[in-house]
N, C-alpha and C positions, 0 to 999 in steps of 0.2 A: 588073431580072434573074430568069433563066427558071432553072426549077430544075435539078440537076446529075444527070446519068445517074451510077448508080451499079449495083454486082454485085459479089456474094458469092458463092463456093462452095465443098463438100469435096468431095472425090476423091483416091483414095492415089495417082492418078494426077495430075502436077501440067497436064498438057495437056489433060484432060478439065475438070478444075476452071477452066481455062484460057478453055475453049470453052465451059462454062456462063457466065461471067464475060462475056465477050465477047457472047455470043448478049443478054443481059438489058439489058448498053450500046446493042447497036445497034437492038433492039427499042424503048426508050425516047429516043434519040436521034429516032427516027420519028414521037412520039409530039407532040403540040399543049401547050406550056407547059414541053416539054422542051429545054435547051442543044441545039445541031444542029451549033456549030460550037467546041467546046473545044478548048482549048491547052493546061491544065495536068492532069495526072494525079496522084493520089493512091493511092499501090498498101503495101498491107501485107498481110505473110503470116504465116504462124506458124512457129516455127522446125525444123516438120518439113520444110518446102520450103525453108531454109537454101542446104543445097549445090547448088542446082537455080536459086538466086536468079539469076544472070547468065542462065541460058537462060530464066529467067520474063519478065524484062526484054526480054532479046531481041525474045522472042517476040510481047507484048504491042506493042511498039514495033512492029514489023514489020504486023502486026494493023491499029493504030489509027497508019498515018502520017502522018494528019492532027495529033496530039497530041505537040507542039514539045518538051515541059517532063517531067520525072517528078520523084516526088519521095515517102520515104515509108522505112520501116523495119521488122523483123523483130518479133514479140513472140510470147511462149508463148502465148498467146492473140490473136485478132482478134476487132474488133466491127464491126457493120452494123446498118441499122435492125431491131429488135425480136429479131436475136440475136447470139450468141456464140458464136465456135469455138475453146475450151481445150484443150492437150494433143490437134489430132488435125491433119491436113492440110489447109490452108484457107487462100484468099487474097479479098481485097475489094480494089475499083478506084471511084474515085468520080472523074469528068471536070466540071473547071471551066471555065466559058465567062466568063474575066476578061479586059479590056483589058490588051492583052502591054505596056501602058507601065508597067504597075500589081504588076506582082509579077516578081520576081527569085530563080530556085534559084541556091543559092551551097552550099559544102561548103568540108572544111578544106583542100583544094589551091587551091578559088576559093572565095576570101571576098568577102563582102557589099564591093562597092565603093563608096566614097566619093561615086559621081556618081549612085546611087540613093538618094531618102529616102524611106525606111522608114517606117511608121508603126506595124507590128506586126511581127510574123514567127511562122512555126509552126516551132519546133527538136527535130530529133532527134539524141540523142547518144547517146554511149559513155561506161556508169559508168565505165570504167575511165581515162579521159582525165585526166591531172593536170589539178591545178585546176580543176575541172569549175564549180563554183560560182562562181568568179571570171567566168571565161571567160561563163557564161549572163548575170549581171550584165552585163559589157560589152559584149555582146548588146545586152542590153534599153536600155542606155544612149544606143546605137546608133540606137534608134526614136524618135521624135518623141513616142509614148504612151507609154516606159517599160515596154511593157508586153508580154511574149511568152508564148508558150503550146508547150506540148507535152510530148516523155518522153522517157525512156533506153529505150531497145532493152534486150529482156529475151529470152532461152533459154537453150539449155543448148550453143549452141555460140557462132560470132564476133558481134557484135553489129552486122549488117552495116543499112546503109543505101542508099536511093536517090538519087542526082543526076542526075540530066541535063537539060541544057538545048540549045535553037536545034537546032543541027547532029550529036544525038544524044549531045554530050558535054558535059560543063562546061567552059567555057574555061579553059587552062593544065592539067587533065588528060589531053591527050595520048587514047595509045590504050586508056585506059582502059577499062572496061566501065559506067561508071556506079554500080557498085557497090561502097562503100565499108566499112572498118573501122577507127575509131576517131574522134577528134575530134566536131566538129557538124557538121550540112549544116541543110539546110529548104528555106524559103519563104520570102520576106522581101514584104511587101505594101503599096503605095503607098496614100494618104489616101480614093482614089476606091473601096479593097475597103471595103465597110462589111462589120464581124465585130462580135459582142459576143460574149465570155468570163466563162464564172462556174466558182468553185474550191467544190466540194463536200467537205466532211471527212467523215471515218467511224469516227471517236473521240466518246465522250463525258467533258464532263470530269468528273471527279469531286468538284471542290470550286472553289473562289473561284482567282484566280490570284494569283502571288506576285509580289514585285520582289524580282531577285537585288541581294543585299547582296557577298555574299562569292566569289569563284569562282578559281579556279587550274586554267587552259588548258579541258577540259572537266568539269571537277571541279566542282560545285556545292558551295561549303561554306553559304552563310549562304542562306534565303530571310525576308524581312520582317525581316534581324537575328537568325532561330533558326535553330538547326543543322538543316540541310536533310534531313538523314537522322533525324531526328526531327520534323519535320513532316508527311514521306511516311508513315512508320510510322505518324502519328495519323489521316491519312485514310485509310490502308487498313485502318484497326482492326487491327493486327496488331503483335505485340513480337517480338524476338529471343530472346525467352526461348523462342518455339514455333519455333525457328528453320524446321521444314519448312511451317509456314504462311505464314511469312512469305516465305518461299524463293518458294513459290505465287503467292503473289500478286503479289510485285515483278516475277516473268514474265510477269505477264498486267500490268502496266504500264507504259506510256510516259510520254512529258513533249510539249508543247505548249509551244512558244516563240514567243516574239515579240520582235522585234529594238525597237532605240532608232535613235531621231534624233539626229545629231551633237550638238543641244542637249541629249540623255537623255533630254528625252521619248520616252513610248512609241510605238509606231507607229501612224498612223491609225486604224486599225478594233480594237475590243475583243477582246480575247484572248476574252471568255467573253460572249457575248451575253443577252439579258433574257430570252431561254427556254431559256435554259441551255446552248445549246449554242458550238461553236467560232465564231469572227468568221475572214473568208477570209483572212486574213494570215496567220496561226498557223502554225508550222511543227512537224511531231508528228516525234519522235524515239525512237530507242530507249535505255533505261538500260541500260549496258551492265557495271554494275559497282556496288558499296559501299567506301567507306572507311570502316569503324569509327573508326578513330583518328582522324579529322577531322571525324567525324559527316558524312561529304559522300556524295554521290551522282553517279555518274560517267557522262554520256551522250554520245550518237552525234554532239556536233556543241558547235561552241566554243562558251563559255561569256562574256559578258562583264556585267561589273556593270552594273548598271538595266533588263537584260531582263526581259521578265515569263516567270513561268515554271508551267504549268497541268499536276497531275498528270492523266491520263487512261485510259482503256482502251476499246477496239476495240465496238462495239454497234451490233448491226442495225439495232433501231430508227430512234437517231437517223441512223444512214447514210442508210434510207428516207427518213425525214422530211426530210432536209437535201438529197438529191437533187431530191424532191419540191417544194423550194423554189428550189433556182435556177432548175428548168425552168419552176416559175410566175411566176418573176419575170423569165425571156425570154419567155414565153408574154405577159403583161401590159403589158411595154414595147413588141413590137410589134404583135398586134392594135389596128386602128384604134376609138374607143371607138362608132364607128356604121358598120355593115356592113348594102351590099345584102342584098336576099333570098337570092338565090341564094348568093351567099357565106358567109350568114348560116347558112344550110343544109346547104351542105358542109362547114363545120367545126363543127357539132353533129351531125355523123352517128354513126352509130354506130361503135364501132372496128373492127371488121369492115367497115365500109364508108369510114373516114377514111382516104381516098388523097390524095397530095401533092395540095396543092392553093397555086396561087400567092397567095393570100390570107393564110398562114400569116406571111408575108413573110421565109419562109425558106430559099432557094435550096440549101442544102447543111449541114453540120454534122461537128463529125469530134470526137470525145468518148477521150481518155486516163485511163484508171483503172488505180487500182494493183493488181498481180499479184494481191495480197494480198485485191482485193475481188471482182468477177464475180458470177454467178449462185449460187454457195455461199453466199457470204458472204448473199444477199440472201435467200436460201430457196428457191434451184430452179435448175435451168438459164435461161441469159437474162433469170436475173429482172430486173438490173439494166439493159438493155437495153429492157426491156416497159415501166418505170417512165417511161424516158426518151420512148418513143414514146406510151403514155397521157397524158404530159404534153402532147408538142409537137403528136402527131398523125404520118401514116408518111410524116416528112421524109429527103429521102436523108442519110444520115451510114455514115461511117464512120471507124474507131480501131484503136487497140490496147492491148493492159494491159502496163506498163511497169513499167522497175523505178525510176522515181524518177518524179513527175509537176512539168512546168515549169509555172508561172505567174508573170505579173509578171516580177519579178527572181528567183525563190526559186525551190528544187528541196526539193518536196513527197515527203512520202509518205503513203497512205494514205489519199488523196484523188482525185476524180476533176476533170478539167478538161473541162468543155463550149464548144464555142465554136460559131457560129451564122454563117453567111456569109447577111447579110439585105437584101431588096430593097429597103429602107425608107430 
């Protein structure tokens, strides 16, 4: 698989940004090692361009007539290799060269048909969609792997999504522009499209995981048969006798939840790993209130008996370390044990010289991160994307900052989901 051409730019006028992106795409398509016959485009724009979304899609489609399929969404921030654009007008595009029978663009008006055997899927969704978690789970069950990835649109306007296929419109959407609001859309991939995906957490557990032993809807009543409120206050080292200190600590605290199987056993991944970090199956949720009368803790999720719960807080060093870990896992799995001298020299070049190289085994990458992460959370502008570049090299990458991240069949928060198209 050849490298996927990609481009990104910011400019107050969207036409200028589009021109810069198109110039980058065309220049790369002419280079050796890059795909020169792509058919699928992934388009991400910031919410500054939201009102112009139909015009942007129409313009890019006209300029790239060879591209038959488009997918993407809007975010309050978008990402590309080594750079993020937050709260500024910007767009990013990546052109994927995939077998036409190995992917399908879908949307709410043209759902994924049963005739296509999906291995996995990239999903863009609107947070206001009713029963969204159930829809994500249902879509994941439609895939052979049981794994989907992506995120919820973010921004100050409509949660827009792009979904165009074949003749310029997804079959069934009539004369629509290919820009949608509401529901789910994305791209389903067949078994011949090799993908590798990892979830990175951004919170640090305060102590061990506890088993939920009593609950009422979203209120945790007991943990390991102890009153939940008492457990939390003990781990936060605060007391309700000093309400200001207690309130400050609770506001800075979240919960990590791990579901249970139908057998009642915990999910297959550890809530807290040996390194003291969260496992990939943990979903972080807000604490939304206290119930002193029942010594309970209310959280922003339904709670079931047998779930595991861990009190946690956002932590920059833990987020950096976990992002480096998932990048290292991907790189170690993809790079062969023995390399030719030329390839080894290219992959060992300094950061400034480490241009995209097919021997990395990565044709392109998609990164979806939480709007609460990004450079400022990691210590500086674009710091999060720079961590990925230092770990994986200068690989083609696009993505966006989401209002919730999707991985497996779960809806996450405060996480990053890194997915790479592999050529191995």
